[in-house]
N, CA, C and O atoms as a MOPAC input file, in Angstrom:
PM7 MOZYME 1SCF
protein

 N     -9.74200 1   -13.57100 1   -37.33900 1
 C    -10.88200 1   -14.47000 1   -37.39300 1
 C    -10.41600 1   -15.90100 1   -37.16700 1
 O     -9.39400 1   -16.31800 1   -37.71300 1
 N    -11.13900 1   -16.63100 1   -36.38700 1
 C    -10.76700 1   -17.98900 1   -36.03500 1
 C    -11.17500 1   -18.95600 1   -37.13900 1
 O    -12.26200 1   -18.84000 1   -37.70400 1
 N    -10.30900 1   -19.89800 1   -37.44100 1
 C    -10.55800 1   -20.92800 1   -38.43300 1
 C    -11.38700 1   -22.03200 1   -37.78500 1
 O    -10.90500 1   -22.71000 1   -36.87700 1
 N    -12.61400 1   -22.22100 1   -38.23200 1
 C    -13.51200 1   -23.18600 1   -37.59200 1
 C    -12.98500 1   -24.61700 1   -37.67800 1
 O    -13.37800 1   -25.46000 1   -36.87200 1
 N    -12.11100 1   -24.90800 1   -38.63100 1
 C    -11.55200 1   -26.24100 1   -38.76500 1
 C    -10.49000 1   -26.55500 1   -37.73400 1
 O     -9.96600 1   -27.66900 1   -37.72100 1
 N    -10.15200 1   -25.60800 1   -36.86600 1
 C     -9.07300 1   -25.77100 1   -35.89900 1
 C     -9.50600 1   -26.56800 1   -34.67800 1
 O     -8.70300 1   -27.30200 1   -34.10200 1
 N    -10.74600 1   -26.43700 1   -34.28300 1
 C    -11.19300 1   -26.98000 1   -33.01300 1
 C    -11.40600 1   -28.48800 1   -33.07300 1
 O    -12.11500 1   -28.98300 1   -33.94900 1
 N    -10.78800 1   -29.22000 1   -32.13900 1
 C    -10.99000 1   -30.66300 1   -32.11600 1
 C    -12.32000 1   -31.00400 1   -31.46500 1
 O    -12.81600 1   -30.26700 1   -30.61300 1
 N    -12.87700 1   -32.10600 1   -31.86700 1
 C    -14.07300 1   -32.60000 1   -31.19200 1
 C    -13.64100 1   -33.12600 1   -29.83300 1
 O    -12.59800 1   -33.77000 1   -29.72400 1
 N    -14.43700 1   -32.85800 1   -28.78200 1
 C    -14.08900 1   -33.33700 1   -27.44900 1
 C    -14.92600 1   -34.56000 1   -27.10500 1
 O    -16.06500 1   -34.69700 1   -27.55300 1
 N    -14.34400 1   -35.44800 1   -26.30100 1
 C    -15.11800 1   -36.57800 1   -25.82500 1
 C    -15.88600 1   -36.13600 1   -24.57900 1
 O    -15.83200 1   -34.96100 1   -24.21400 1
 N    -16.58300 1   -37.03300 1   -23.93300 1
 C    -17.45400 1   -36.66600 1   -22.82300 1
 C    -16.68700 1   -36.22700 1   -21.58300 1
 O    -17.28500 1   -35.62000 1   -20.69500 1
 N    -15.39900 1   -36.50400 1   -21.48300 1
 C    -14.59600 1   -36.08400 1   -20.33000 1
 C    -13.90400 1   -34.76100 1   -20.58100 1
 O    -13.16000 1   -34.29600 1   -19.71700 1
 N    -14.11800 1   -34.12900 1   -21.74000 1
 C    -13.47500 1   -32.87000 1   -22.04100 1
 C    -12.10100 1   -33.01100 1   -22.65900 1
 O    -11.39000 1   -32.02000 1   -22.82900 1
 N    -11.71600 1   -34.23700 1   -22.99900 1
 C    -10.41200 1   -34.45000 1   -23.62700 1
 C    -10.56700 1   -34.38400 1   -25.13600 1
 O    -11.48500 1   -34.99300 1   -25.68600 1
 N     -9.69700 1   -33.66300 1   -25.81300 1
 C     -9.77900 1   -33.62000 1   -27.26300 1
 C     -9.63700 1   -35.02000 1   -27.83700 1
 O     -8.71600 1   -35.75400 1   -27.47700 1
 N    -10.54700 1   -35.39000 1   -28.72900 1
 C    -10.50000 1   -36.70500 1   -29.35400 1
 C     -9.32500 1   -36.79500 1   -30.32300 1
 O     -8.72900 1   -37.86100 1   -30.47700 1
 N     -8.99300 1   -35.69300 1   -30.97100 1
 C     -7.90600 1   -35.66400 1   -31.94100 1
 C     -7.12400 1   -34.37400 1   -31.75200 1
 O     -7.23400 1   -33.44900 1   -32.55700 1
 N     -6.33800 1   -34.31700 1   -30.69100 1
 C     -5.59400 1   -33.09500 1   -30.39800 1
 C     -4.31100 1   -33.10500 1   -31.20400 1
 O     -3.43200 1   -33.94000 1   -30.99200 1
 N     -4.21700 1   -32.16800 1   -32.12800 1
 C     -3.06900 1   -32.14300 1   -33.02700 1
 C     -2.14700 1   -30.97300 1   -32.71100 1
 O     -2.56000 1   -30.01200 1   -32.06200 1
 N     -0.89700 1   -31.05100 1   -33.16600 1
 C      0.01100 1   -29.91700 1   -32.99900 1
 C     -0.53000 1   -28.65600 1   -33.66700 1
 O     -0.32200 1   -27.55500 1   -33.15700 1
 N     -1.21300 1   -28.79400 1   -34.78600 1
 C     -1.78100 1   -27.63500 1   -35.47300 1
 C     -2.80600 1   -26.95300 1   -34.57000 1
 O     -2.83600 1   -25.72500 1   -34.49200 1
 N     -3.63500 1   -27.72500 1   -33.89600 1
 C     -4.62300 1   -27.17400 1   -32.96800 1
 C     -3.92500 1   -26.40000 1   -31.85300 1
 O     -4.30400 1   -25.27300 1   -31.53500 1
 N     -2.90200 1   -27.01900 1   -31.26600 1
 C     -2.17900 1   -26.36900 1   -30.17500 1
 C     -1.53900 1   -25.06700 1   -30.62700 1
 O     -1.72500 1   -24.02900 1   -29.99300 1
 N     -0.78800 1   -25.11700 1   -31.71700 1
 C     -0.03300 1   -23.93700 1   -32.12600 1
 C     -0.92300 1   -22.82800 1   -32.67900 1
 O     -0.58500 1   -21.65100 1   -32.55600 1
 N     -2.04100 1   -23.17800 1   -33.28000 1
 C     -2.98200 1   -22.12800 1   -33.69200 1
 C     -3.60100 1   -21.45300 1   -32.48100 1
 O     -3.74200 1   -20.23000 1   -32.44900 1
 N     -3.97100 1   -22.24900 1   -31.48600 1
 C     -4.59100 1   -21.68200 1   -30.28300 1
 C     -3.60700 1   -20.79600 1   -29.52800 1
 O     -4.01200 1   -19.80500 1   -28.92000 1
 N     -2.32400 1   -21.13700 1   -29.55800 1
 C     -1.32000 1   -20.38000 1   -28.81700 1
 C     -0.56000 1   -19.38100 1   -29.68000 1
 O      0.44300 1   -18.81600 1   -29.24300 1
 N     -1.03400 1   -19.16100 1   -30.90200 1
 C     -0.32100 1   -18.27300 1   -31.82300 1
 C     -0.45600 1   -16.79000 1   -31.45700 1
 O      0.28600 1   -15.95600 1   -31.97400 1
 N     -1.38300 1   -16.46700 1   -30.58300 1
 C     -1.54400 1   -15.09100 1   -30.11500 1
 C     -0.75800 1   -14.93200 1   -28.81100 1
 O     -0.82200 1   -15.79900 1   -27.93900 1
 N     -0.01700 1   -13.82800 1   -28.67500 1
 C      0.82800 1   -13.63200 1   -27.49200 1
 C      0.02900 1   -13.61600 1   -26.19600 1
 O      0.47700 1   -14.17600 1   -25.19600 1
 N     -1.14400 1   -12.98900 1   -26.19000 1
 C     -1.94200 1   -12.95600 1   -24.96500 1
 C     -2.39900 1   -14.36500 1   -24.58600 1
 O     -2.34800 1   -14.73500 1   -23.41300 1
 N     -2.84700 1   -15.15500 1   -25.56800 1
 C     -3.28500 1   -16.52600 1   -25.26100 1
 C     -2.11800 1   -17.38100 1   -24.76500 1
 O     -2.25900 1   -18.13200 1   -23.80000 1
 N     -0.97000 1   -17.26200 1   -25.42800 1
 C      0.19500 1   -18.03400 1   -24.99900 1
 C      0.59700 1   -17.64800 1   -23.58300 1
 O      0.81700 1   -18.51600 1   -22.73900 1
 N      0.69100 1   -16.36700 1   -23.32500 1
 C      1.09800 1   -15.90600 1   -22.00100 1
 C      0.05400 1   -16.26900 1   -20.95500 1
 O      0.40700 1   -16.66200 1   -19.84300 1
 N     -1.22000 1   -16.14400 1   -21.29000 1
 C     -2.28200 1   -16.53400 1   -20.35000 1
 C     -2.18400 1   -18.01800 1   -20.01900 1
 O     -2.32700 1   -18.41000 1   -18.86100 1
 N     -1.94300 1   -18.83500 1   -21.02400 1
 C     -1.82100 1   -20.27700 1   -20.80200 1
 C     -0.63900 1   -20.57700 1   -19.88000 1
 O     -0.75600 1   -21.39400 1   -18.96700 1
 N      0.48700 1   -19.92300 1   -20.11400 1
 C      1.66900 1   -20.13900 1   -19.27100 1
 C      1.44700 1   -19.60300 1   -17.85700 1
 O      1.91900 1   -20.19500 1   -16.88700 1
 N      0.73300 1   -18.49100 1   -17.74100 1
 C      0.43200 1   -17.92600 1   -16.43000 1
 C     -0.52100 1   -18.83400 1   -15.65100 1
 O     -0.33100 1   -19.05200 1   -14.45400 1
 N     -1.52200 1   -19.35200 1   -16.31100 1
 C     -2.44900 1   -20.29800 1   -15.67500 1
 C     -1.68500 1   -21.53700 1   -15.23600 1
 O     -1.89700 1   -22.04600 1   -14.13500 1
 N     -0.79700 1   -22.02300 1   -16.09500 1
 C      0.02900 1   -23.18500 1   -15.76200 1
 C      0.84800 1   -22.90100 1   -14.50800 1
 O      0.93300 1   -23.74300 1   -13.61500 1
 N      1.45100 1   -21.71500 1   -14.44100 1
 C      2.30400 1   -21.34300 1   -13.32300 1
 C      1.51100 1   -21.19400 1   -12.02000 1
 O      1.96700 1   -21.62900 1   -10.96200 1
 N      0.33300 1   -20.58400 1   -12.09400 1
 C     -0.46200 1   -20.27400 1   -10.90900 1
 C     -1.46400 1   -21.36800 1   -10.54200 1
 O     -2.13300 1   -21.27700 1    -9.51200 1
 N     -1.57000 1   -22.38400 1   -11.36600 1
 C     -2.50100 1   -23.52200 1   -11.18400 1
 C     -3.93500 1   -23.17800 1   -11.58500 1
 O     -4.59600 1   -23.97900 1   -12.24700 1
 N     -4.42000 1   -22.00900 1   -11.19900 1
 C     -5.74600 1   -21.55800 1   -11.64600 1
 C     -5.84200 1   -20.04700 1   -11.47900 1
 O     -5.25700 1   -19.45800 1   -10.57000 1
 N     -6.60500 1   -19.44000 1   -12.39200 1
 C     -6.82300 1   -17.99000 1   -12.35300 1
 C     -8.22400 1   -17.68400 1   -12.84000 1
 O     -8.79700 1   -18.44500 1   -13.61900 1
 N     -8.78100 1   -16.56300 1   -12.38000 1
 C    -10.07300 1   -16.12000 1   -12.90100 1
 C     -9.84300 1   -14.95100 1   -13.85600 1
 O     -8.73500 1   -14.42200 1   -13.94400 1
 N    -10.88000 1   -14.55600 1   -14.55900 1
 C    -10.78000 1   -13.49500 1   -15.55500 1
 C    -10.25000 1   -12.20700 1   -14.93800 1
 O     -9.41400 1   -11.53400 1   -15.54200 1
 N    -10.72200 1   -11.85300 1   -13.74700 1
 C    -10.28500 1   -10.58700 1   -13.14400 1
 C     -8.78200 1   -10.59300 1   -12.86600 1
 O     -8.13600 1    -9.55200 1   -12.98200 1
 N     -8.22500 1   -11.72700 1   -12.50800 1
 C     -6.77900 1   -11.81000 1   -12.28100 1
 C     -6.02000 1   -11.62500 1   -13.59500 1
 O     -5.01000 1   -10.92300 1   -13.64400 1
 N     -6.51200 1   -12.25700 1   -14.65200 1
 C     -5.85200 1   -12.12700 1   -15.95000 1
 C     -6.00000 1   -10.71400 1   -16.50700 1
 O     -5.08700 1   -10.19800 1   -17.15000 1
 N     -7.14000 1   -10.09600 1   -16.26000 1
 C     -7.34500 1    -8.70500 1   -16.67800 1
 C     -6.31900 1    -7.80800 1   -16.00300 1
 O     -5.74400 1    -6.92500 1   -16.63900 1
 N     -6.09400 1    -8.03200 1   -14.74100 1
 C     -5.09800 1    -7.25600 1   -13.98200 1
 C     -3.68400 1    -7.56100 1   -14.47600 1
 O     -2.88400 1    -6.64300 1   -14.65600 1
 N     -3.37400 1    -8.81300 1   -14.69300 1
 C     -2.02400 1    -9.21000 1   -15.10400 1
 C     -1.63400 1    -8.64000 1   -16.46000 1
 O     -0.46900 1    -8.31300 1   -16.68500 1
 N     -2.60400 1    -8.51900 1   -17.36500 1
 C     -2.31600 1    -8.04700 1   -18.71800 1
 C     -2.71000 1    -6.58700 1   -18.94200 1
 O     -2.40300 1    -6.01500 1   -19.98900 1
 N     -3.38600 1    -5.98600 1   -17.97100 1
 C     -3.85500 1    -4.60100 1   -18.08600 1
 C     -4.64900 1    -4.38900 1   -19.37500 1
 O     -4.42900 1    -3.42900 1   -20.11400 1
 N     -5.57900 1    -5.31700 1   -19.62100 1
 C     -6.47900 1    -5.22800 1   -20.77500 1
 C     -7.91100 1    -5.39300 1   -20.28600 1
 O     -8.14700 1    -5.74100 1   -19.12900 1
 N     -8.85500 1    -5.14300 1   -21.16900 1
 C    -10.26400 1    -5.20400 1   -20.78800 1
 C    -10.73800 1    -6.64100 1   -20.53900 1
 O    -10.18600 1    -7.60300 1   -21.07200 1
 N    -11.76000 1    -6.74600 1   -19.72600 1
 C    -12.35100 1    -8.05300 1   -19.42100 1
 C    -12.88800 1    -8.74400 1   -20.67300 1
 O    -12.68200 1    -9.94700 1   -20.82700 1
 N    -13.57600 1    -8.02300 1   -21.58400 1
 C    -14.05300 1    -8.70700 1   -22.79400 1
 C    -12.90900 1    -9.28100 1   -23.63700 1
 O    -13.04700 1   -10.35800 1   -24.21600 1
 N    -11.78700 1    -8.57000 1   -23.70700 1
 C    -10.65100 1    -9.07800 1   -24.48300 1
 C    -10.10600 1   -10.36100 1   -23.86400 1
 O     -9.86100 1   -11.33700 1   -24.57300 1
 N     -9.91700 1   -10.36400 1   -22.55400 1
 C     -9.44000 1   -11.56800 1   -21.87300 1
 C    -10.42300 1   -12.71000 1   -22.06700 1
 O    -10.01800 1   -13.83800 1   -22.34800 1
 N    -11.70500 1   -12.42600 1   -21.92000 1
 C    -12.73700 1   -13.45900 1   -22.06300 1
 C    -12.74500 1   -14.06900 1   -23.46500 1
 O    -12.91700 1   -15.27800 1   -23.61400 1
 N    -12.56000 1   -13.23900 1   -24.49200 1
 C    -12.51100 1   -13.75400 1   -25.87500 1
 C    -11.34900 1   -14.73000 1   -26.04800 1
 O    -11.50200 1   -15.78600 1   -26.66100 1
 N    -10.19900 1   -14.37100 1   -25.51000 1
 C     -9.02800 1   -15.24300 1   -25.64000 1
 C     -9.18900 1   -16.52500 1   -24.82000 1
 O     -8.79400 1   -17.60300 1   -25.26200 1
 N     -9.76600 1   -16.40400 1   -23.63600 1
 C    -10.01200 1   -17.59700 1   -22.82400 1
 C    -11.02100 1   -18.52100 1   -23.49300 1
 O    -10.92900 1   -19.74100 1   -23.35700 1
 N    -11.98000 1   -17.95400 1   -24.21000 1
 C    -12.96300 1   -18.77700 1   -24.92400 1
 C    -12.27200 1   -19.65700 1   -25.96100 1
 O    -12.65400 1   -20.81200 1   -26.14400 1
 N    -11.27100 1   -19.12700 1   -26.63000 1
 C    -10.53300 1   -19.93100 1   -27.61900 1
 C     -9.77100 1   -21.04800 1   -26.91500 1
 O     -9.76300 1   -22.18500 1   -27.38800 1
 N     -9.13600 1   -20.73700 1   -25.79800 1
 C     -8.42600 1   -21.77600 1   -25.04800 1
 C     -9.39000 1   -22.84000 1   -24.52400 1
 O     -9.05500 1   -24.02400 1   -24.48300 1
 N    -10.58000 1   -22.41300 1   -24.12800 1
 C    -11.59700 1   -23.35800 1   -23.63800 1
 C    -12.14200 1   -24.21500 1   -24.77800 1
 O    -12.30300 1   -25.42600 1   -24.62700 1
 N    -12.42700 1   -23.58300 1   -25.92100 1
 C    -12.97000 1   -24.31300 1   -27.07700 1
 C    -11.99300 1   -25.35900 1   -27.60800 1
 O    -12.41100 1   -26.39400 1   -28.12700 1
 N    -10.71200 1   -25.09500 1   -27.48100 1
 C     -9.71200 1   -26.05900 1   -27.93400 1
 C     -9.35200 1   -27.05400 1   -26.83900 1
 O     -8.47700 1   -27.89900 1   -27.02900 1
 N    -10.01800 1   -26.95900 1   -25.70200 1
 C     -9.84500 1   -27.85700 1   -24.55600 1
 C     -8.47400 1   -27.74100 1   -23.91100 1
 O     -8.02600 1   -28.67100 1   -23.24100 1
 N     -7.80200 1   -26.61100 1   -24.10300 1
 C     -6.52000 1   -26.40100 1   -23.42500 1
 C     -6.71600 1   -26.06800 1   -21.95300 1
 O     -5.87800 1   -26.40800 1   -21.11900 1
 N     -7.82200 1   -25.40300 1   -21.63500 1
 C     -8.10700 1   -25.08600 1   -20.24100 1
 C     -9.41500 1   -25.74100 1   -19.81200 1
 O    -10.31700 1   -25.98400 1   -20.61300 1
 N     -9.47500 1   -26.01000 1   -18.52500 1
 C    -10.69900 1   -26.49600 1   -17.89800 1
 C    -11.25000 1   -25.34800 1   -17.07000 1
 O    -10.50600 1   -24.45700 1   -16.66100 1
 N    -12.54900 1   -25.36900 1   -16.82500 1
 C    -13.17200 1   -24.30500 1   -16.04200 1
 C    -13.91200 1   -24.88400 1   -14.85000 1
 O    -14.38400 1   -26.02000 1   -14.87000 1
 N    -13.99700 1   -24.06600 1   -13.81400 1
 C    -14.77700 1   -24.42700 1   -12.63900 1
 C    -15.48800 1   -23.18100 1   -12.14900 1
 O    -14.85100 1   -22.16900 1   -11.85500 1
 N    -16.80200 1   -23.25400 1   -12.06000 1
 C    -17.59000 1   -22.11900 1   -11.57600 1
 C    -17.68600 1   -22.21300 1   -10.06100 1
 O    -18.00800 1   -23.25900 1    -9.49700 1
 N    -17.39300 1   -21.07400 1    -9.41400 1
 C    -17.55500 1   -20.93500 1    -7.96200 1
 C    -18.34000 1   -19.66800 1    -7.73600 1
 O    -17.80300 1   -18.56400 1    -7.82400 1
 N    -19.62000 1   -19.83200 1    -7.44400 1
 C    -20.49400 1   -18.67000 1    -7.32600 1
 C    -20.59800 1   -18.00100 1    -8.68400 1
 O    -20.92400 1   -18.65300 1    -9.67600 1
 N    -20.32400 1   -16.71200 1    -8.73500 1
 C    -20.42700 1   -16.01500 1   -10.01200 1
 C    -19.10100 1   -15.98700 1   -10.76400 1
 O    -19.04900 1   -15.45900 1   -11.87500 1
 N    -18.02600 1   -16.53700 1   -10.19700 1
 C    -16.71300 1   -16.50400 1   -10.83000 1
 C    -16.36900 1   -17.83200 1   -11.49200 1
 O    -16.73400 1   -18.90000 1   -10.99900 1
 N    -15.66900 1   -17.75300 1   -12.60400 1
 C    -15.19900 1   -18.94100 1   -13.30900 1
 C    -13.68100 1   -18.95300 1   -13.21900 1
 O    -13.02000 1   -17.97000 1   -13.55200 1
 N    -13.14300 1   -20.06400 1   -12.77100 1
 C    -11.69400 1   -20.22900 1   -12.63100 1
 C    -11.18900 1   -21.14200 1   -13.74600 1
 O    -11.82200 1   -22.13800 1   -14.09400 1
 N    -10.03000 1   -20.77300 1   -14.29500 1
 C     -9.42400 1   -21.50200 1   -15.40200 1
 C     -8.16800 1   -22.21200 1   -14.92400 1
 O     -7.36800 1   -21.65000 1   -14.17600 1
 N     -8.00700 1   -23.45200 1   -15.36400 1
 C     -6.80800 1   -24.23100 1   -15.06900 1
 C     -6.43300 1   -24.99700 1   -16.33400 1
 O     -7.24500 1   -25.14400 1   -17.24800 1
 N     -5.20000 1   -25.48100 1   -16.37400 1
 C     -4.78200 1   -26.28600 1   -17.51800 1
 C     -5.57300 1   -27.58500 1   -17.48100 1
 O     -5.67400 1   -28.22600 1   -16.43500 1
 N     -6.12600 1   -27.96700 1   -18.60800 1
 C     -6.91100 1   -29.19300 1   -18.69800 1
 C     -6.01100 1   -30.39100 1   -18.36200 1
 O     -5.05400 1   -30.65900 1   -19.08800 1
 N     -6.30000 1   -31.10300 1   -17.28800 1
 C     -5.44000 1   -32.23000 1   -16.89500 1
 C     -5.50600 1   -33.40500 1   -17.87300 1
 O     -4.68800 1   -34.32100 1   -17.79100 1
 N     -6.46500 1   -33.38800 1   -18.79000 1
 C     -6.63100 1   -34.50000 1   -19.73500 1
 C     -5.90200 1   -34.27900 1   -21.06500 1
 O     -6.06100 1   -35.05600 1   -22.00600 1
 N     -5.11100 1   -33.22300 1   -21.12800 1
 C     -4.35100 1   -32.98800 1   -22.35300 1
 C     -3.32600 1   -34.09700 1   -22.54600 1
 O     -2.86000 1   -34.69300 1   -21.57500 1
 N     -2.97800 1   -34.37100 1   -23.79100 1
 C     -1.91600 1   -35.36000 1   -24.03000 1
 C     -0.60200 1   -34.91500 1   -23.37600 1
 O     -0.34200 1   -33.71800 1   -23.25100 1
 N      0.20500 1   -35.85800 1   -22.96900 1
 C      1.44900 1   -35.56500 1   -22.25900 1
 C      2.38400 1   -34.66900 1   -23.06700 1
 O      3.09600 1   -33.84300 1   -22.49700 1
 N      2.38700 1   -34.82700 1   -24.38300 1
 C      3.29400 1   -34.01900 1   -25.20300 1
 C      2.95200 1   -32.53200 1   -25.10100 1
 O      3.83900 1   -31.68700 1   -25.23000 1
 N      1.67000 1   -32.20000 1   -24.86900 1
 C      1.27000 1   -30.79400 1   -24.73000 1
 C      1.87300 1   -30.21500 1   -23.45300 1
 O      2.35300 1   -29.08100 1   -23.45400 1
 N      1.85400 1   -30.98600 1   -22.36000 1
 C      2.47000 1   -30.52500 1   -21.12000 1
 C      3.96700 1   -30.29500 1   -21.33000 1
 O      4.53400 1   -29.34600 1   -20.78800 1
 N      4.59700 1   -31.15300 1   -22.10900 1
 C      6.00900 1   -30.98000 1   -22.41600 1
 C      6.27300 1   -29.68200 1   -23.17100 1
 O      7.23300 1   -28.97100 1   -22.87600 1
 N      5.42400 1   -29.37700 1   -24.13800 1
 C      5.56300 1   -28.12900 1   -24.90500 1
 C      5.38700 1   -26.92800 1   -23.97700 1
 O      6.17100 1   -25.98100 1   -24.03700 1
 N      4.37000 1   -26.95900 1   -23.12600 1
 C      4.12800 1   -25.85300 1   -22.19500 1
 C      5.28500 1   -25.69100 1   -21.20900 1
 O      5.72300 1   -24.57400 1   -20.93400 1
 N      5.77300 1   -26.80700 1   -20.68300 1
 C      6.87800 1   -26.75600 1   -19.72200 1
 C      8.12500 1   -26.16000 1   -20.35900 1
 O      8.75800 1   -25.27500 1   -19.78300 1
 N      8.47900 1   -26.64500 1   -21.54700 1
 C      9.68400 1   -26.14400 1   -22.21400 1
 C      9.52900 1   -24.67900 1   -22.62500 1
 O     10.47800 1   -23.90100 1   -22.52200 1
 N      8.34200 1   -24.30600 1   -23.08700 1
 C      8.09300 1   -22.91400 1   -23.46300 1
 C      8.26100 1   -22.01000 1   -22.25200 1
 O      8.88500 1   -20.95400 1   -22.35400 1
 N      7.71800 1   -22.40400 1   -21.11700 1
 C      7.84400 1   -21.60000 1   -19.89400 1
 C      9.30400 1   -21.52200 1   -19.44900 1
 O      9.78400 1   -20.44900 1   -19.08200 1
 N     10.00400 1   -22.63900 1   -19.47900 1
 C     11.41300 1   -22.66900 1   -19.05500 1
 C     12.30000 1   -21.78900 1   -19.93900 1
 O     13.21000 1   -21.12100 1   -19.44700 1
 N     12.03500 1   -21.79400 1   -21.21900 1
 C     12.88900 1   -21.09500 1   -22.17900 1
 C     12.48100 1   -19.64800 1   -22.43900 1
 O     13.17300 1   -18.93200 1   -23.16300 1
 N     11.38300 1   -19.21700 1   -21.86600 1
 C     10.86000 1   -17.86600 1   -22.14200 1
 C     10.38000 1   -17.17700 1   -20.87800 1
 O      9.26100 1   -16.66500 1   -20.83700 1
 N     11.20400 1   -17.16000 1   -19.85700 1
 C     10.79800 1   -16.59900 1   -18.56400 1
 C     10.43200 1   -15.11900 1   -18.66400 1
 O      9.58800 1   -14.64200 1   -17.90600 1
 N     11.05400 1   -14.38800 1   -19.58800 1
 C     10.76000 1   -12.95800 1   -19.72800 1
 C      9.31000 1   -12.71200 1   -20.12600 1
 O      8.75100 1   -11.66200 1   -19.80900 1
 N      8.70300 1   -13.65800 1   -20.80800 1
 C      7.31300 1   -13.52500 1   -21.24200 1
 C      6.36500 1   -13.37300 1   -20.04800 1
 O      5.33900 1   -12.70000 1   -20.14700 1
 N      6.70900 1   -13.99600 1   -18.93000 1
 C      5.83200 1   -13.97700 1   -17.75200 1
 C      6.20700 1   -12.93000 1   -16.71100 1
 O      5.43900 1   -12.70100 1   -15.77700 1
 N      7.35100 1   -12.29800 1   -16.84300 1
 C      7.81500 1   -11.38100 1   -15.79700 1
 C      6.81300 1   -10.28500 1   -15.47300 1
 O      6.41700 1   -10.14300 1   -14.31600 1
 N      6.39800 1    -9.51400 1   -16.45600 1
 C      5.48100 1    -8.40100 1   -16.21600 1
 C      4.10400 1    -8.86700 1   -15.73000 1
 O      3.60800 1    -8.33700 1   -14.73600 1
 N      3.46500 1    -9.85200 1   -16.40400 1
 C      2.15700 1   -10.29700 1   -15.90000 1
 C      2.22100 1   -10.86300 1   -14.47900 1
 O      1.30800 1   -10.63900 1   -13.68500 1
 N      3.29300 1   -11.59500 1   -14.15400 1
 C      3.42700 1   -12.14000 1   -12.80100 1
 C      3.58100 1   -11.02600 1   -11.77200 1
 O      2.99200 1   -11.08800 1   -10.69300 1
 N      4.37100 1   -10.00700 1   -12.10500 1
 C      4.55200 1    -8.88100 1   -11.18500 1
 C      3.22900 1    -8.16500 1   -10.94300 1
 O      2.90700 1    -7.83100 1    -9.80300 1
 N      2.46000 1    -7.92500 1   -12.00100 1
 C      1.16000 1    -7.25400 1   -11.85600 1
 C      0.19600 1    -8.11800 1   -11.05000 1
 O     -0.56500 1    -7.60900 1   -10.22600 1
 N      0.23300 1    -9.40800 1   -11.28900 1
 C     -0.64400 1   -10.32800 1   -10.56900 1
 C     -0.28000 1   -10.35300 1    -9.08700 1
 O     -1.16100 1   -10.32900 1    -8.22700 1
 N      1.00800 1   -10.40200 1    -8.79300 1
 C      1.45100 1   -10.43700 1    -7.39500 1
 C      1.16800 1    -9.12600 1    -6.67600 1
 O      1.00600 1    -9.11100 1    -5.45500 1
 N      1.10700 1    -8.02100 1    -7.42400 1
 C      0.80500 1    -6.71600 1    -6.82000 1
 C     -0.69400 1    -6.48900 1    -6.65700 1
 O     -1.10700 1    -5.50100 1    -6.04900 1
 N     -1.50500 1    -7.38700 1    -7.19000 1
 C     -2.96300 1    -7.24100 1    -7.10700 1
 C     -3.38600 1    -7.23300 1    -5.64400 1
 O     -3.07700 1    -8.15500 1    -4.88900 1
 N     -4.09200 1    -6.19000 1    -5.26000 1
 C     -4.45200 1    -5.96600 1    -3.85700 1
 C     -5.22700 1    -7.13700 1    -3.25600 1
 O     -4.79600 1    -7.72400 1    -2.26300 1
 N     -6.34500 1    -7.47100 1    -3.84200 1
 C     -7.16400 1    -8.55300 1    -3.29000 1
 C     -7.34500 1    -9.61200 1    -4.35800 1
 O     -8.12900 1    -9.45400 1    -5.29300 1
 N     -6.59600 1   -10.70100 1    -4.19600 1
 C     -6.72600 1   -11.79900 1    -5.12700 1
 C     -8.07800 1   -12.46900 1    -4.90100 1
 O     -8.58400 1   -12.43500 1    -3.77900 1
 N     -8.67300 1   -13.06600 1    -5.90500 1
 C    -10.03700 1   -13.58900 1    -5.80200 1
 C    -10.25800 1   -14.78300 1    -4.89000 1
 O    -11.29900 1   -15.43500 1    -4.97400 1
 N     -9.30500 1   -15.08300 1    -4.02300 1
 C     -9.60900 1   -16.06900 1    -3.00500 1
 C    -10.80100 1   -15.56500 1    -2.20400 1
 O    -11.57400 1   -16.34500 1    -1.64800 1
 N    -10.93200 1   -14.23800 1    -2.16000 1
 C    -12.06000 1   -13.60400 1    -1.50300 1
 C    -13.13200 1   -13.28600 1    -2.52600 1
 O    -14.25000 1   -13.79200 1    -2.43200 1
 N    -12.80100 1   -12.44800 1    -3.51100 1
 C    -13.77200 1   -12.11100 1    -4.56100 1
 C    -13.12500 1   -11.30600 1    -5.65800 1
 O    -12.11400 1   -10.64100 1    -5.43700 1
 N    -13.69700 1   -11.36300 1    -6.82500 1
 C    -13.26100 1   -10.52200 1    -7.94600 1
 C    -14.08600 1    -9.24500 1    -7.92100 1
 O    -15.24000 1    -9.25900 1    -7.49300 1
 N    -13.50300 1    -8.13700 1    -8.38000 1
 C    -14.26900 1    -6.87800 1    -8.40100 1
 C    -15.41000 1    -6.92700 1    -9.38200 1
 O    -16.14800 1    -5.95200 1    -9.52100 1

């Protein structure tokens, strides 16, 4: 169950008004959320169907985890037709990018399997998601 006190209030540009380390680490405390965040960082943007394929889990499960990342303003979204694409929120404080960069550099094994599954995906959503 999510702690309602975790989510920072966002300003009108989508930047957390008070983004704290506690907010970041609570949001990334789940392995799927952490790996999804690092995968999005690596790929620049991904849609739900790509993440579903990369993690071999159900769409509702991926969507629930992405909702937490969105609510904490870690990811930004862009709707294109019926698909929503997720990217790292460019308005995050610089220290958050440092944490993500170092985590990715020091934990390459975390991304190996999801990246392989993503790269093996027959039709990436540049065309469409299933």
